[in-house]
N, C-alpha and C positions, 0 to 999 in steps of 0.2 A: 868510729862509729857508724861511716854513712853503710845502709845497706845492710847493717845489723839489727836483728830483732833487740828490744829493748824491754827490761822488766823492771817495772818501777815499783819500789816498796811504799806504802804510807804506812807509818810507825810512829810511836811516842814512846818515851823513856816510862814513862808511867804504867804504861798499857801489857797489862802480863799476859795476853795471848801474845805481844807481838814479841816480847821478851824471849817466846818458847820459838817463833817462828825466824826470828834474825839470824839466828846462828844456822839454821839449816838455808835459808835463804844465800847467807854471805860462803857457807861449804858450796853449795849449787854454781854461784856466781863464779869461785875458784875455779870448779871441775870446767865449768863453760866458757872459759876466759877463753877472748879471741873470737867467741862464735855469738856472743850475747853481751848486750852492755846493760851491766846491773844499776841501779840508781837509788839507792835508799833516802827517802825523804821525810824528814823528823815534821808531824802534821803541826806539832804546836808552832813552830816557824813557817808554815807555809799556808796561812788561813786562807789567803785568796787565789791560791791553787785548789785546795779543797772545795771552795763553793765553785769555782768555774768546772768544773770536772765531776762536781755534782756526788762528792764524796762523803758519806754521811757517818761510817762506821770503821774503823780499823781493828786489826790491820786489814789494809786492801792492797790487791797486789793487781798492777794495770800489765798487759802484755802487749806489746806495739810491734808492727811489722809495717815497715814503709812509712812511720808516722801514723798510722791506722790503728785504733783499738781493735784488737785480735779477742781478747777476754778479760774479763774483772773478775776478781775473787775477794769477794770480804768474808774476811773471818778466819780463822785459822785453818791451817792444813796440815796434815802431816808431811813426811818427808817425801814419800810416794807421790803423794799429788802434786807437790812441787815438781819434783824430779820427772815427772810426765809432762808438765809445763816447758820446763827448760826442754826437754828430749824435743820435744813437737815442735818448737820453735827453732832451735839449732837445725833441725833436719827439713825446714819447711813445710811442714805437713799441717793439717788442720788442727786448731788444739782444741779435743774432746775434753774435758775433765767430767770423768762420772761423778754423780751426786755421792758424797760419804754414806755409807749403810745408814751409819744412825740418824743422820739427816731424812734420809729415804724413809726409814720407819718411821719415825716420828711424823713427819708428814700424814703416813697412809693410816696410822695409829687415830693421831687426832680428829680426821677426816670422819675414821669408821665412828668413833665417839660421835661426834655431830651429827653423822647421820643417824645413829641408834636413836640419841636424843630427840633430832627431829622427827624420827616415826612415833617415836611413842607418845609426845607430845601434841604433833599433828603440825608444826610449826615446819613448813615449808622453805625459809628460808636457812631454819637450822641444817635442813637437808641440803641444801645448796652450799652452803657455807663449806658443810662437810665435804661435799663432791668436789668443789674449788682445793680443800686442802690434798686429798686423796690423789686428785691430779697434780699437784706440784709434787707428790711423791714421786710419779711415774711420766712426767713431762719430757722428760730427757731420754726417754726411751719410744717416744710416740712418733711414728713417723710423718703423721697429718700435721702436727707439731710442727717438726723439723721444716716440713716443706712451706708451711705458712711463714717462718719467722726467716726462712733465707730468702723468701720471695720480697717479704718487708724490707730485708735488711738490704738486698739489692735494689731496692727504688728508691731508700734512703741515701745510699752512698753514690748517686746518682750527680 
């Protein structure tokens, strides 16, 4: 296990999205056996670990490289999304998971609704909330945001 990236899957037997993602993750774990260590963790049996890692929802997948958290995915993804994670980890590349199209459109749409309601009612708070929601739909493509978060991450890892 030394030197290998680790993918930790927090799941529970009663969780419907977990039951959908578990076979996908197990399949990928077999494909990348020897390159990536896969560890499923039953959330019902690991309350202290969930609290320590601040995991509030399942399924949550953590990816670690040399003991350092590389990415965290909360919620279900399709096979292509998880495959990209495993592939990036196996090749030693930076893990960049795009925001799913549905999530992007939902955030942009909700943001536009808030902005329109804010302008029509004169509520600048609604306009601000709408702007924030819309930004959450495109933040992963914003070079300024990437630069700021990279700088913050480099300071916190020292």
